N, C-alpha and C positions, 0 to 999 in steps of 0.2 A: 568554519562548524554545520554540524548534523544536524537537521531537524526530522521527529521522530511525528510519525502520522500517527492514528488513529482509523479506524475502520469509514465511518465518518464522513468525514471529505473528501478520502477517495471511493466509496464510491456514487458520489455526487460525480464529480468529474468521468469519470467511467462511462455513469447516466448515460450526459455528455457527448463526451468522444473524446474532453477534450484533458487526458493525462499528461499528456503532452505541454504541458502549464508547467509543472511538476521542475524543479534546478534537480540537478544531479546529487544536492547533499539529503535531499526526502530518502528517509529511512526506515523500514515500517517493524517492530517484533514479529518475532515466528509468529503469536497469538493472531498476531493483527493475519499475516499473513495467511494461516490456516483458514479464519473466519475469510476471507473478502475471496479465498479461493474454492473454497468447499462446494460455496452454495450453487445453484442449477442453474439461478438468474442467465441472460445474457451477458451481464456481459464480469463471468469469473474468467470465462478463460482470457476476457483483455487485461485482464486485473492481474492474472496467473502471470504472462508475457511479462504486463511491463514490472512490476514484483519481483517474481524468482530472485531477481542480482541482486535486490536491497534487503533483504531479510540481514538483521542483526542483532545481535544480544547485548538489551537492554538493560545499560544499570543506574536505578539510584543515585545519585554526586553527592544526599548529603549522607 
């Protein structure tokens, strides 16, 4: 099962350097990836490296 994340938990984990606790099943929508990596904050580079292979097209299942 895939888990889709928004930006808030990713930013919080990056700030405390704990992105590694997330499992491989975590994916992020392109819009979230853009939001978390275009920042000039210190965590943006870490989020880019972590998320670049996790970007997925997300569709509503209903």
